[in-house]
N, C-alpha and C positions, 0 to 999 in steps of 0.2 A: 795409597787411597786408602782409607775406611768408607766401608759402601755405608746408607744409612743406617741399613735394621741392622745394624750392629755396631755404630752407632747410639740408637737407637735400644741392645739390650747392656752398652755398658754403662746409659747414663743412667737405667732402673737398677740394677745391680747395684750402682749405688748410692740412692737413691736415699735408704735409709741410714745411712751414714750423717747427712748432713744430719738429721735432728740431733742425734745422737753427739754429734758435735759435740753443736749448739745447747744441750745441754748442759753437759758436763764443765766446761765451760763457765756456765753462767757456774754451775756450781759450787763448784772449785775455784770459780774465783779465776781464771787466768784466761788468758790472749786466745788464741785460736791456734796462732806459733804458737807457745808455750806447752799448750796441750802435746802436739802436733807431737812437737818433737821428746816431750816425755813419755809420749806411749810405744816411739819410734826410740828413744833410749832403752827404753824396761825391755820393751822387744828383742833389744837388743845384746841386752844382758842375759836375760835369759835362757838366748838359745846358743849362748856363748862368744858372740861376736864382737862383746865389747865385754871388760874388763871390769871388775863388778868391785869394787870400794865400800866396805862398812867394817865399820868399827868394833877394837875387839878390847877390851880394857884397858879403853887409854891408849890405843896404839893404830895406829893408820894400817891398813890391811887390801892389797891388792889380791883379788882372787880370777876367777877362771871358774865359773859354774859345774 
């Protein structure tokens, strides 16, 4: 069970995220779902949880950061 005061704190902690997501979606011309997937993918790649794909001199490479 989540207490009301804890829920209010949790909601306030994320209040700044919603406008930032909306602004980024508009600027990048992406849907909210596409943007969130992109953010998560880049984070996972950066921290080594997902292989990084890049092109090097015409060949496809997979590497972990």
